[in-house]
C-alpha positions in Angstrom: -48.9 63.4 3.9 -49.5 66.7 5.7 -47.1 67.6 8.5 -49.9 67.4 11.1 -50.7 63.9 10.0 -47.0 62.8 10.3 -46.9 64.3 13.7 -50.0 62.5 14.7 -48.7 59.2 13.3 -45.4 59.4 15.1 -47.1 60.4 18.4 -49.4 57.4 18.1 -46.4 55.1 17.4 -44.5 56.4 20.4 -47.6 56.0 22.7 -48.2 52.4 21.4 -44.5 51.5 21.9 -44.6 52.9 25.4 -47.8 51.0 26.2 -46.2 47.7 24.9 -43.1 48.3 27.0 -45.1 49.1 30.0 -47.3 46.0 29.5 -44.2 43.8 29.2 -42.6 45.3 32.3 -45.9 44.9 34.2 -46.2 41.2 33.2 -42.6 40.6 34.3 -43.2 42.3 37.6 -46.4 40.3 38.1 -44.5 37.1 37.4 -41.8 38.0 39.9 -44.4 38.8 42.5 -46.3 35.6 41.8 -43.1 33.6 42.1 -42.1 35.4 45.3 -45.6 34.8 46.7 -45.3 31.1 45.9 -41.9 30.9 47.6 -43.3 32.7 50.7 -46.3 30.3 50.7 -44.0 27.3 50.3 -41.7 28.4 53.1 -44.6 29.1 55.4 -46.1 25.7 54.6 -42.9 23.8 55.3 -42.1 25.9 58.4 -45.5 25.0 59.9 -44.7 21.3 59.3 -41.2 21.7 60.9 -42.8 23.5 63.9 -45.3 20.6 64.2 -42.5 18.0 64.4 -40.7 20.1 67.1 -43.7 21.2 69.2 -45.9 18.1 69.0 -45.4 14.9 71.0 -47.0 12.8 68.3 -49.2 9.8 69.0 -49.1 7.9 71.3 -47.7 10.6 73.5 -44.9 8.3 74.8 -44.2 6.5 71.6 -40.4 6.9 72.0 -40.3 4.7 75.1 -41.6 1.7 73.2 -40.2 -0.1 70.2 -43.5 0.3 68.2 -44.2 2.7 65.3 -46.0 6.0 66.1 -49.3 6.8 64.6 -48.3 10.5 64.4 -44.8 11.9 64.3 -43.6 14.5 66.8 -40.5 14.9 69.0 -41.7 17.0 71.9 -41.7 15.7 75.4 -45.3 15.0 76.3 -45.1 16.0 80.0 -43.1 19.2 79.4 -44.5 22.6 80.0 -41.6 24.2 78.2 -41.6 24.8 74.4 -38.9 23.3 72.3 -38.1 20.5 74.9 -37.7 17.2 73.0 -38.2 13.7 74.4 -34.9 11.8 75.0 -36.2 8.5 73.7 -38.0 9.9 70.6 -34.7 11.6 69.6 -32.7 8.4 70.4 -35.0 6.3 68.1 -33.9 8.5 65.2 -30.4 7.2 65.4 -29.8 4.4 62.9 -27.2 2.8 65.2 -29.9 2.0 67.7 -31.7 -1.4 67.3 -35.0 0.4 68.2 -34.6 3.1 65.5 -37.4 4.2 63.3 -37.0 3.4 59.6 -37.3 6.3 57.2 -40.5 4.8 55.8 -42.0 4.7 59.3 -41.0 8.3 60.0 -42.4 9.5 56.6 -45.7 7.6 57.1 -46.2 8.8 60.7 -45.4 12.4 59.7 -48.0 12.1 56.8 -45.8 14.0 54.4 -47.2 12.6 51.1 -43.9 12.1 49.2 -42.2 15.1 50.7 -38.6 14.2 51.5 -37.6 14.7 55.2 -34.3 14.8 57.0 -33.5 15.5 60.6 -30.0 16.4 62.0 -29.4 16.8 65.7 -26.1 17.9 67.2 -24.5 19.3 70.3 -24.6 23.0 70.8 -21.0 23.3 72.0 -18.4 21.8 69.7 -15.7 19.9 71.6 -12.4 18.8 70.1 -9.6 16.7 71.7 -6.2 16.3 70.2 -3.2 14.5 71.8 -0.2 16.8 72.0 2.4 14.6 73.7 3.0 11.4 75.7 5.9 10.2 77.8 6.6 7.0 79.8 8.4 6.6 83.1 8.3 4.1 86.0 5.5 2.0 84.5 3.2 5.0 83.8 2.4 6.9 80.7 1.5 10.6 80.8 -0.7 11.9 78.0 -1.3 15.6 77.3 -4.3 16.7 75.3 -5.3 20.1 73.8 -9.0 20.8 74.1 -11.0 23.3 72.1 -14.5 24.5 72.8 -16.8 26.7 70.7 -20.4 27.7 70.3 -21.7 28.8 66.8 -18.0 28.6 65.6 -17.0 31.2 68.2 -14.5 30.3 70.9 -16.2 29.7 74.3 -14.9 29.2 77.8 -16.0 26.0 79.5 -15.5 23.8 82.6 -14.1 20.4 81.8 -14.7 17.1 83.6 -13.1 13.9 82.4 -13.0 10.2 83.1 -10.5 7.6 81.9 -11.7 4.0 81.9 -9.7 0.8 81.3 -10.9 -2.6 82.5 -11.4 -2.2 86.3 -9.4 1.0 86.3 -11.1 4.4 86.5 -9.6 7.8 87.1 -11.1 11.3 86.8 -10.2 15.0 86.9 -11.2 18.5 85.9 -9.8 21.4 83.9 -11.1 24.3 81.9 -10.9 26.2 78.6 -10.2 29.9 78.6 -12.1 32.8 76.9 -10.3 31.9 73.6 -11.8 28.4 73.9 -8.5 26.6 74.5 -7.4 24.4 77.4 -5.5 21.2 78.2 -6.0 17.9 80.0 -3.2 15.8 81.5 -3.8 12.1 82.1 -1.5 9.6 83.8 -2.2 5.9 83.2 -0.4 2.6 83.9 1.4 1.9 80.7 0.0 -1.7 80.4 -3.6 -0.2 80.3 -2.9 2.6 77.8 -4.2 0.9 74.6 -7.3 -0.4 76.5 -8.3 3.0 77.7 -11.1 5.4 76.8 -11.2 9.1 77.7 -14.7 10.5 78.3 -14.6 14.3 78.3 -17.5 16.7 79.2 -17.4 20.4 78.7 -19.9 22.8 80.3 -20.2 26.4 79.2 -19.1 28.8 81.9 -22.1 31.1 81.0 -24.9 28.5 80.8 -24.8 25.1 82.4 -27.4 23.8 80.0 -24.8 24.0 77.2 -22.9 20.8 78.1 -21.3 18.5 75.5 -19.2 15.3 75.5 -16.4 13.9 73.4 -14.7 10.5 73.4 -11.0 9.8 72.8 -9.9 6.3 71.8 -6.3 5.6 73.1 -5.9 2.5 70.9 -6.6 4.5 67.7 -5.1 7.7 69.0 -8.1 9.7 67.8 -11.3 11.3 68.8 -14.3 9.0 68.1 -17.2 10.5 66.3 -19.6 7.6 66.9 -19.5 4.2 68.6 -17.4 1.6 66.7 -19.0 -1.4 65.2 -17.3 -3.7 67.7 -18.1 -6.6 70.0 -21.4 -5.1 71.2 -24.2 -2.9 70.0 -25.6 -0.7 72.7 -29.2 0.5 72.3 -30.4 2.8 75.0 -34.2 3.3 75.5 -36.4 4.3 78.4 -33.6 4.6 80.9 -32.3 1.2 80.0 -29.7 -0.2 77.6 -30.1 -3.4 75.6 -26.8 -5.1 74.8 -26.5 -7.1 71.6 -23.4 -9.3 71.2 -21.8 -9.2 67.7 -19.3 -12.0 68.4 -19.3 -15.4 70.1 -17.6 -16.3 73.4 -18.6 -13.0 75.0 -18.1 -12.0 78.7 -19.2 -8.7 80.1 -17.2 -7.4 83.1 -18.3 -3.9 83.9 -21.0 -1.4 83.0 -21.0 2.3 83.8 -22.8 5.5 83.2 -21.0 8.9 83.2 -22.3 12.5 83.2 -20.6 15.8 83.8 -21.1 15.4 87.6 -21.6 11.7 88.2 -20.2 8.2 87.6 -22.1 5.1 88.6 -22.2 1.4 88.0 -25.1 0.0 86.0 -27.3 -2.8 87.4 -28.3 -5.6 85.0 -31.7 -7.4 84.9 -31.4 -11.0 85.8 -30.9 -13.5 82.9 -31.1 -10.7 80.3 -28.8 -8.5 78.3 -30.3 -5.3 79.7 -28.9 -2.8 82.1 -30.9 0.0 84.0 -29.7 3.6 83.6 -30.2 5.6 86.8 -32.1 8.9 86.4 -29.2 11.2 87.4 -30.2 14.8 88.0 -27.6 16.5 85.8 -27.8 18.9 82.9 -25.6 16.7 80.8 -25.6 13.9 78.2 -25.0 10.4 79.6 -22.3 8.1 78.4 -22.8 4.4 78.9 -19.7 2.3 78.7 -19.5 -1.5 78.9 -16.4 -3.6 78.8 -15.4 -7.3 78.8 -13.7 -10.1 77.0 -14.6 -11.4 73.5 -12.7 -14.3 71.9 -9.9 -13.7 74.3 -9.6 -9.9 73.6 -10.5 -7.0 75.8 -13.2 -4.7 74.5 -14.8 -1.5 75.6 -17.9 -0.1 73.9 -19.8 3.2 74.6 -23.0 5.0 73.5 -24.5 8.3 74.4 -28.0 8.9 75.8 -29.7 10.7 74.2 -28.0 9.1 71.2 -26.7 12.3 69.6 -25.3 13.4 67.2 -27.5 11.9 64.5 -28.7 12.2 61.0 -32.0 10.6 60.0 -34.1 10.5 56.8 -33.2 11.6 53.3 -29.7 12.6 52.3 -31.1 15.0 49.6 -28.4 14.2 47.1 -28.7 16.5 44.1 -32.1 17.8 45.2 -33.6 21.0 46.6 -33.3 21.5 50.4 -35.4 23.7 52.6 -33.8 23.9 56.0 -35.4 25.1 59.3 -33.1 25.4 62.4 -34.0 25.3 66.1 -32.4 25.4 69.5 -34.0 22.9 71.8 -33.4 21.2 75.1 -33.2 17.4 75.6 -33.0 16.4 79.3 -32.4 20.0 80.2 -29.4 20.2 77.9 -29.2 22.5 74.8 -28.9 20.9 71.3 -29.2 22.1 67.7 -31.9 20.7 65.4 -32.1 21.1 61.6 -35.3 19.9 59.9 -34.9 19.7 56.1 -37.5 19.1 53.4 -37.2 18.5 49.7 -39.3 20.4 47.1 -43.0 20.4 47.6 -44.7 18.0 45.1 -46.7 19.9 42.5 
């Protein structure tokens, strides 16, 4: 074969190889772009649904105040002129410990998600930790010392502390603070005979923003911080500024019912011949803690619940499946909370 023909052959081969390589690279790039575009479209689609849940009040507008099932699912406060303000009762009805809670099926149907898995987590913005450091007894009284830690977004945060200790007909209160490193202490003195019947209710309010107010509960009988109400003599179900009490045992006698917030403590009034107590509409940027005590089968009991009923997790647990998470800072009753709305994979 002439030299010129060989040169032409090799040149054509090189050009063809380069074209094939270029085509392969272009196809791979296009596939990457298509996949990226699909991911962006999916995220945008799911984000719009999450926004709708947070920003829409749903239907009927006040569906949270009544035990019925909403026609459309949304958590926004209907009368609010502020974005990202959620309704106290709509949030409370997501808590499975409440007798008026929405089932997952009702939530899915009202949200019209068409087999798209949904989960909602709501938590306090400020983390608050109580740990007993010591106790001593003298002259019929026991002195308890507690270490208190406060943080926001895992960073230490200074806070003002307000606490109440309740046992039977006994109530005492006091105040303290945590420093710039998010650490402080609380000292409580109790009659020794009441120590194992007592509950410590602690509120922490950020020194930089009063809307960031959290609560924590310490159970003296168990010597530990309680993460949620115990499954005890009563189930307390707050809704529409009232609390319905369901007895879980026989021979039940209720003695006292209280509501606590950062700034206030009041007795609750009951509706005649019912197991319902009215919650006063206290003007305070704070969660409420409802506490009811009494005697059941000869034993003293003390049960509590928060209003709004947070922290909570509702919906799917997404075990072993894809999760698409959207996070929000919201207010509920003028207090800041964190919300995470999670979706599974979009059905194909």
